[in-house]
C-alpha positions, 0 to 999 in steps of 0.5 A: 702436454707440458706441466702447465698444460697438464693441469686444468686451466682457464683456457681449457675450462672456459669453453665448457662453462660458456657452452653450459651457460649458453645451452641452459639459456638457449635450450632451456631458458634457464639463466645461470651464473658461474660460481667460484670453482673448487676442488671436488671433496673440499666442500659439501655439495648439494643433493643432485638427482640427475647427471650427464657424464661424458668421457673426454678423449684426445691425443694429449689427454683423457678425462670426463665432464659431468653436469649435475642437477639439483631437483628444482633446477632440473624440473624448471629446465624441463618445464621451460623446454617443454612448456608444461609443468612436471611433478616427477623426473622420468627417465625420458626427462632425465635424457635432457641432461644428456642433450644439454651435456652434448650441446655443451661438449660440442660447443667446447670441442669446437673451440678447443679443437681450434686451439689444437686439442683434438677432442674426439666424439663422445656419447654421454651417460645419464644417471638418475637417483638421489644424492648422485655423485661420481668418482672420476678415475682421473689422477688429477683433482676434479674441478667443480664449477657451480652454476647458480640459478634461482631454482637451484644449482647445476655443477660442472665437474671436469677431470683430465689426465695426460695420455 
């Protein structure tokens, strides 16, 4: 990767945004709109209660992507997926974060691999708690893309380092 390619750019980020927006709409009936991206740590973030995180590996770089959910946005997503009301977020429900992230990553991977990026298969990890945050081990800044819904925010976090 040359210097321009080593930094996250729209060509790389857009497939993840499109994948997440489509997955949330199709799988969970949750309409979201992309907000203005920012560098993690430069702005306060909402309290996230569920997150899915996945390592990104290719021959050119390594990094991570995460989907972080505010409580009401996550509950609405689960309710839409199951067609029933829920009060609390169980471990079983939290696994839906991994499913949405898997769909997001699969969609982005298909598009990025067609551009020659060679992303490898990956399995997500799910976290559940209060006020979740992840420190990505990347040397590059973590880009945050807020996805806004009428029920709360969902953030995509992406960090990538050249291999």
